[in-house]
C-alpha positions as CSV (number, residue, x, y, z in Angstrom):
1,I,33.9,-10.1,5.7
2,C,33.4,-6.4,6.2
3,S,31.8,-6.1,2.8
4,K,29.4,-9.0,3.6
5,I,28.5,-7.3,6.9
6,M,27.9,-3.9,5.2
7,T,25.7,-5.6,2.5
8,L,23.7,-7.4,5.3
9,L,23.2,-4.1,7.2
10,A,22.1,-2.3,4.1
11,T,19.7,-5.1,3.3
12,F,18.1,-4.8,6.8
13,A,18.0,-1.0,6.4
14,Y,16.1,-1.3,3.1
15,G,13.7,-3.8,4.7
16,F,13.1,-1.5,7.6
17,I,12.3,1.4,5.3
18,V,9.8,-0.6,3.4
19,F,8.1,-2.6,6.2
20,G,9.0,-0.7,9.3
21,P,6.2,1.9,9.5
22,I,3.4,-0.4,8.4
23,G,4.8,-3.3,10.5
24,A,4.8,-1.1,13.5
25,L,1.2,-0.1,12.9
26,F,0.2,-3.7,12.4
27,C,1.9,-4.8,15.5
28,T,0.4,-2.0,17.7
29,T,-3.1,-1.7,16.2
30,V,-4.0,-5.0,14.5
31,A,-2.0,-7.9,16.1
32,P,-3.7,-7.6,19.5
33,H,-7.1,-8.3,18.0
34,P,-7.5,-11.8,16.4
35,Y,-10.6,-10.9,14.3
36,E,-8.6,-8.0,12.8
37,I,-5.8,-10.2,11.8
38,I,-8.4,-12.4,10.0
39,V,-9.8,-9.3,8.1
40,S,-6.2,-8.3,7.3
41,I,-5.4,-11.7,5.9
42,A,-8.5,-11.7,3.9
43,G,-7.5,-8.3,2.4
44,S,-4.2,-9.8,1.4
45,F,-5.9,-12.7,-0.2
46,F,-8.1,-10.4,-2.4
47,W,-5.1,-8.4,-3.4
48,L,-3.4,-11.6,-4.5
49,L,-6.5,-12.5,-6.5
50,S,-6.2,-9.2,-8.3
51,L,-2.5,-10.0,-9.0
52,F,-3.5,-13.4,-10.3
53,C,-6.1,-11.9,-12.7
54,S,-3.5,-9.3,-13.9
55,S,-1.0,-12.1,-14.6
56,V,-3.6,-14.1,-16.6
57,I,-4.4,-11.0,-18.7
58,W,-0.7,-10.3,-19.2
59,A,0.0,-13.9,-20.3
60,V,-3.0,-14.1,-22.6
61,V,-2.7,-10.7,-24.3
62,T,0.8,-11.1,-25.7
63,P,1.2,-7.5,-26.9
64,L,1.2,-6.4,-23.3
65,W,4.3,-8.3,-22.5
66,A,6.6,-5.4,-23.3
67,T,4.2,-2.5,-22.7
68,P,3.9,-1.6,-19.0
69,A,1.8,1.5,-20.0
70,F,-1.0,-0.9,-20.9
71,T,-0.4,-3.5,-18.2
72,L,-0.5,-1.0,-15.3
73,P,-4.0,0.4,-15.8
74,F,-5.4,-3.2,-16.0
75,S,-3.6,-4.0,-12.7
76,V,-4.9,-0.9,-11.0
77,L,-8.5,-1.4,-12.1
78,L,-8.4,-5.1,-11.0
79,Q,-7.0,-4.1,-7.5
80,E,-9.8,-1.6,-7.1
81,F,-12.4,-4.1,-8.4
82,F,-11.2,-6.7,-5.8
83,R,-11.2,-4.0,-3.1
84,F,-14.8,-3.5,-4.0
85,L,-15.5,-7.2,-3.8
86,F,-13.7,-7.3,-0.4
87,F,-16.0,-4.5,0.8
88,K,-19.1,-6.4,-0.4
89,L,-17.9,-9.5,1.4
90,L,-17.3,-7.6,4.7
91,Q,-20.7,-5.9,4.3
92,R,-22.3,-9.3,4.1
93,A,-20.4,-10.5,7.1
94,D,-20.9,-7.3,9.1
95,H,-23.1,-9.0,11.7
96,L,-20.5,-11.5,12.4
97,L,-17.8,-8.9,12.6
98,A,-19.9,-7.0,15.1
99,I,-20.0,-10.0,17.4
100,L,-16.3,-10.7,17.2
101,S,-15.1,-7.2,17.4
102,D,-14.2,-5.6,20.8
103,D,-15.1,-2.2,19.4
104,K,-18.9,-1.7,19.6
105,T,-18.8,2.0,18.6
106,V,-19.9,3.5,15.2
107,R,-16.3,3.8,14.1
108,R,-15.9,0.0,13.9
109,K,-16.5,0.1,10.1
110,I,-13.7,2.6,9.7
111,K,-11.4,0.3,11.7
112,V,-12.3,-2.6,9.5
113,S,-11.6,-0.6,6.3
114,Y,-8.2,0.4,7.9
115,V,-7.4,-3.2,8.7
116,G,-8.4,-4.3,5.2
117,G,-6.2,-1.6,3.7
118,M,-3.4,-2.9,5.9
119,G,-3.8,-6.3,4.5
120,F,-3.6,-4.9,0.9
121,A,-0.6,-2.9,1.9
122,L,1.4,-5.7,3.5
123,I,1.1,-8.2,0.7
124,A,1.7,-5.5,-2.0
125,G,4.9,-4.6,-0.2
126,V,6.1,-8.2,-0.1
127,V,5.3,-8.7,-3.8
128,Y,6.8,-5.3,-4.9
129,Y,10.0,-5.4,-2.9
130,G,10.5,-9.1,-2.0
131,N,12.6,-9.9,-5.0
132,V,14.5,-6.7,-4.9
133,L,15.3,-7.2,-1.1
134,S,16.5,-10.8,-1.8
135,E,18.9,-9.5,-4.5
136,A,20.2,-6.7,-2.1
137,G,21.6,-9.3,0.2
138,G,24.2,-10.3,-2.5
139,P,26.3,-11.8,-3.7
140,G,27.2,-8.7,-5.6
141,V,25.0,-5.6,-6.1
142,V,22.5,-5.2,-8.9
143,G,22.6,-2.0,-11.0
144,L,26.1,-0.7,-10.3
145,N,28.1,-1.9,-13.2
146,Y,25.9,-0.9,-16.1
147,P,25.9,2.6,-17.7
148,G,22.7,4.5,-17.0
149,D,21.6,2.4,-14.0
150,S,21.1,4.2,-10.7
151,T,23.3,3.3,-7.8
152,L,20.4,4.3,-5.5
153,F,18.1,1.7,-7.0
154,F,17.6,-0.2,-3.7
155,L,17.0,2.9,-1.7
156,T,14.6,4.7,-4.0
157,S,12.7,1.5,-4.6
158,A,12.3,1.1,-0.8
159,F,10.9,4.6,-0.4
160,A,8.6,4.2,-3.4
161,T,7.3,0.8,-2.0
162,N,6.8,2.4,1.4
163,A,4.8,5.2,-0.1
164,M,2.6,2.7,-2.1
165,M,2.0,0.7,1.1
166,A,0.9,3.8,3.0
167,L,-1.3,4.8,0.2
168,H,-3.0,1.3,0.1
169,V,-4.0,1.8,3.8
170,C,-5.4,5.2,3.0
171,W,-7.2,4.1,-0.1
172,G,-8.8,1.2,1.8
173,V,-10.4,3.7,4.3
174,M,-11.3,6.1,1.4
175,V,-12.9,3.4,-0.9
176,F,-14.8,1.8,2.0
177,H,-16.1,5.1,3.1
178,A,-17.1,6.1,-0.4
179,L,-19.0,2.9,-1.0
180,D,-20.6,3.0,2.4
181,T,-21.9,6.6,1.9
182,K,-22.3,6.2,-1.9
183,N,-20.0,9.1,-2.5
184,W,-19.1,8.3,-6.1
185,A,-16.9,11.4,-6.5
186,E,-14.7,10.2,-3.6
187,L,-14.5,6.8,-5.2
188,F,-13.6,8.3,-8.5
189,V,-10.8,10.4,-7.0
190,T,-9.4,7.5,-5.1
191,I,-9.2,5.4,-8.3
192,F,-7.8,8.3,-10.2
193,L,-5.0,8.8,-7.6
194,H,-4.2,5.1,-7.7
195,M,-4.0,5.2,-11.5
196,T,-1.9,8.4,-11.4
197,V,0.7,7.3,-8.9
198,A,1.0,4.0,-10.7
199,L,1.4,5.5,-14.2
200,L,3.9,8.2,-13.0
201,S,6.3,5.5,-12.0
202,L,6.8,4.9,-15.8
203,M,8.4,8.4,-16.2
204,N,11.5,7.4,-14.2
205,R,13.1,5.9,-17.2
206,Y,12.7,9.1,-19.2
207,V,13.7,11.8,-16.6
208,G,16.6,9.8,-15.4
209,T,15.8,10.3,-11.7
210,T,13.2,9.1,-9.2
211,V,13.1,12.3,-7.2
212,P,10.0,13.8,-9.0
213,Y,8.0,10.6,-8.7
214,L,9.0,10.3,-4.9
215,L,8.0,13.8,-4.2
216,I,4.6,13.4,-6.0
217,S,4.0,10.1,-4.3
218,Y,4.7,11.4,-0.8
219,A,2.6,14.5,-1.5
220,V,-0.2,12.2,-2.4
221,V,0.5,10.1,0.8
222,V,0.1,13.3,2.9
223,G,-3.1,14.3,1.3
224,C,-4.7,10.9,1.5
225,L,-3.5,10.4,5.1
226,V,-5.0,13.7,6.2
227,Y,-8.3,12.9,4.5
228,S,-8.4,9.4,6.0
229,L,-7.9,10.9,9.4
230,F,-10.7,13.3,8.7
231,I,-12.9,10.3,7.7
232,A,-12.0,8.6,11.0
233,G,-13.1,11.6,12.9
234,M,-9.9,13.5,13.5
235,R,-10.3,17.3,13.7
236,P,-7.9,20.1,14.6
237,H,-9.4,20.4,18.1
238,T,-8.9,16.7,18.7
239,L,-5.3,17.0,17.7
240,K,-4.9,19.9,20.1
241,Y,-6.4,17.8,22.8
242,L,-4.0,14.9,22.1
243,F,-1.0,17.1,22.2
244,V,-2.1,18.8,25.5
245,K,-2.8,15.4,27.1
246,S,0.5,13.9,26.1
247,S,2.3,16.9,27.4
């Protein structure tokens, strides 16, 4: 009984690591606004479309079945392509969003990009970690009885998925801003970062540890988060004002 309780508690812990931060953001910033929930669901749908297209390519091109190094770039490019299509759709529906939105300021578009990125992040987290989390609940534990397998598989996978979800939110803001301002350098850097983080995950099997990948991923998270806040209008003096006000 104790082992079952410990397994259940560990499963909840992994789930909170993955979905806790993004879930908290969703509940506090998106859930109170119905139209933002709709935008978030639409973003999730577009990410699923990219996954469907990636699956079709993987199934049709048989040499890709055992070659993740070729599969991942297609997946990344398709995700960014469907993010672009999502941007175009929201651009066409901008007049409707302006009517439905409670926010009538110039920052409304940035909020929409954030909400769309949240949709990408949530569904990506479910797909990335859903099966892993279901296995973590038992019976038995995967990856402990085979030589070479990491006993920290569930934990490191949880942190890696958490980082990728945070990045999807930031990349949503960055891509929408780049397309809106026609800043092609920013768009290229965002796609490059997505491709880099995805391909770096392949090095885990060769280096025998996920520590370098996690460090690099969270360094990219910090950089993208700072830049996304800059796009949203956050500046050092505004941070100082917030800290002074809260104290």
